[in-house]
N, C-alpha and C positions, 0 to 999 in steps of 0.2 A: 885372424888367417887360418889358426889353431884346427879349424872346421872345413880347410878349402877342400873343393873336390879335387882329388889329382888327375890329371889327364896324361894317360900312358898308352904310349902305343902309336902314337900319332907322327907320320913320317914327314911331316910339313906344320909351319905353322896355323896356315890356312886349314889341316884338318884338325887341329886342336880347337879351332873356333866352333866347327862342324861338329864336334863333338858336345862342345858346350850348351849349342844351341840344340840338338837332339837330346842333351839331356835337362832342358828347359822346357822342352815342347814333352817330352815325358810325365813331367810334372804339370803343367799348368796349361797346355793343350795348344792351339794351333798360334803362333806367333803372328801378332797385327792382327790377331782377333781376340785371344783370350788372355795375352798379355803383350807388351811391347817393351821393346828398349830403350832404355832411357839415356844410358851413357853406358860406354866400355870403353874401359882403360887400361893402359899398362903399371904394375907396380911392382917394385923390386925389394926384397927384405933379405939381406944379408945374401947370400948366395942362390937366392930362391927367385923367382920370376912368378907372377901373378895376373893373370885377366881379372879386373874387377867389373863386375858388370851388373849393372841397376835396372830393375824394370817396375814396370806398374801392372798390375793386373786389372783386369777389367772390371773389380769392385771396387778400384783407385787405389788399393794399398799397393805398397812398394815395399820391396825386397833388394837386397843386395847380396852378390854372390862371388866369391873368392875361387878361380879355378886357379890349381897349381898346374902352372906350362913350363915349368922347366925342363925337363926332358925335352922339348922339340922348340923352345923358346929362340934357337941361333938357326934354326931350319927354315928361314924363309926362300919363297920361289920365287923368281924373276922370271915369268911367261914372257916369251917374244911377242914383239907387237905383230 
């Protein structure tokens, strides 16, 4: 986790997730075509919060990314139905 990608400036946790996906698409191409998300979850280490994203690339290789979302972790937005 020392190499986690730090997400800053996100107004909500949803913005953080969007930034994570944009980062992955810049590296690997289109989600659902060039890579797919296998698993995504939250992890806490001390006072820090991380999104852990596991992906599979089109060549069937797998990678795991840690995104430090501490700044926006408690900024969930509930939208009216």
